[in-house]
N, C-alpha and C positions, 0 to 999 in steps of 0.2 A: 380879103374880107370886103364885103360890100357895105355900103353906107347903112343900109337897113340893119344888118347884123351888128355894126358898130353902135348904132343907136340903142339896140336892145342891150348890149353889153354895158354901155355907159349908163343906161337907165337902171340896170341891175345894181351897179356900183354906187349910184346916186342916192343911197339910203344908208343912214347911219349904221343900222344893225348889219346890213349886207356887206358894207365896206369893212366893218370890223371882223365879220366872219371870214371874208375873203383874205384879209391880212393875217388872220390867225392861221388859216390854211397854208398861206405862203410860208409862214414860219415853220409849220409842221412838216413841210416838204412832201416827198412822194409817199411817205407812210400815211399821211393824213391823220384825221381824228374821227373818233366815233361820234355819232349824233348826240349821245348822252353827255359826252365830255364837252362838246360845243355848247349844248344847252346850259350845262352847269357853269361854264366859264362866262357865258353871255348873260346868265341869270334871266332867261326868257323861257316861257312855256314851250313845251315840245311842239305843240300845234303851230305856234308862231314861228318857231325855228324851221319847221317843215316847209312852211310857205316861203321863207327866205331862201332856204336851200334849193327849193324848186325853181325859184327865179334865177339864181346863180347858175344852176344846171342848165336851164333853158337858154341862158345867154352863152353857154359854152365855156364858162369860166371855171367850173368845177366838175368833178365826176364822182360817182358813187360806186362802191363795191359792196355787194351783199355777201355775208358769210352766215348762213342760217338766218337768225333774226336780227343780227347785228349789221348795221350799215356804217361803212367808213366813207368819209368824204375827203377828197384831196383836190388841190388846185390842178387845173388842166393847163400845163405850160404852153401848149400850142394855142389855147384860147387867148391867153393874155399876150403872147407873142404876136398873134394875128392882129389884135386890137392895137398894140403899140406900133406895129408896122403900118397899119392903116393911118394912125394919127400922125406918123412922122414921114410918110412916103414922099411928101413934097417939101420936106423941111429945108429951111434955109436956101431957098431957090435951087432945089435939086441937089443939095449937098447934105444928105442925111447923116454923114459921119459927124457933122457938127452937133447933132442931137444925141450922139452916143455918150454913155457915161464913161468917165475916166476909169482906167483899169484898177486904180487903187480906191475907187469910190465905195464899193460895197463888199 
């Protein structure tokens, strides 16, 4: 990941609603959630939700799948992995293993 892409991703996550949506999609896993469900859980208008989802998608952190009129959103694992790798690539004087989570952590 290049620095410009990392800035876009971090900017997308640096908003209360978008961070909450992203974390909700992380919990939902690969099946994702429908836009209506996300709007209901977040208690925000669909137009506002659409804007936030567009920003997360543009940042490469989520993806959408259309089935007729229904759209399902899911976290893009490669997107967050790339961002985390960028943030930790020079971790601890070239020892990135020091930045990894313990196996019993999560």
